[in-house]
N, C-alpha and C positions, 0 to 999 in steps of 0.2 A: 979548332973551327974548320968547318969545311971551307974549300977556294968557291967564290961563286962562280957559277958556269960561264963560258964564254960568249955572249950575245953577238953574233955577226951580225950587222946592220946592212937592209938589203933595200935598196932603191926600190921603192912599189913600182917604178915606173920599169924596172927591168923584168925583159920577160923570161918566165921560167915554166916546166912543164905543169900543168894542172895535173895533180895527185889523185884527187877524189872530190866529189860535189856531195856535200851533205846538205838535209834539206830536215828542217823543224817545225813543228806546228801545222803541219800538213793535217788536214782530215779527210781530203777527199781525191787526191790524185797520187798515183805512185811515184816515186824518187825517181825512176828511168824518166817518166813523162815530164816532170817537172825541168829534169835536167835538160830533156832533148829541147822544152820549150824555150831555154835560156841560152840555148845555140852554143853550150859550152862543152866542149869534149874531153876527157880525160886524156892524159899523153900530149896535148898541144900546148903550145906555148903560151901564156896569157900573162898579162899582168895589172894593174889597178883598171886601166881603161876597159879592160876585157868584162872586167865585174861589175863596173857599173853599166857599160852596153846590157848585159845579161839581166842585172837589176831592171832596167827598163825595159826589155825588152819581156820579162816576167811581169809587172805592172802594164804594160801595153796589150797583154792577152784580154785584162778584164776579169780575171777569174780568182784575183786575192784583192782584200780589203788592202792589204799593206804589204810590202815585200821590204825586209831587211837582209842585210850581207854582211859578213866579215869574211876575211883570209887571211890566211896565216902559213907562214912557213916553218915546217919542222924543223928541229937542231939538225936531225940526223937524216934530214932528206933534203935533194935538191929539186925542189917545186913547192907547189901551195896548194891548200886544202882550203875550198870554198863552203862557206854555209851560208844556205838561205832559211830564212826565218819566214814563214809563209802564212797570212791570216786569211 
């Protein structure tokens, strides 16, 4: 039997660099425009509050009926990947 991978728990309040922003469900704007509207910049330190603020910024544009987000920390990298699902 394989040993289970070691999962390092990260407190979502801990700022780590933003590795990438992914966008799903988008039909009208390019990913770069949505990333810019979110206020997030890859390479800058972010945490859960940063993603909440980006979510609010995208909703406040009035361009989307709904915005959902998730963020994850890849096991092999020090940072977060944000994914926004826009409708």
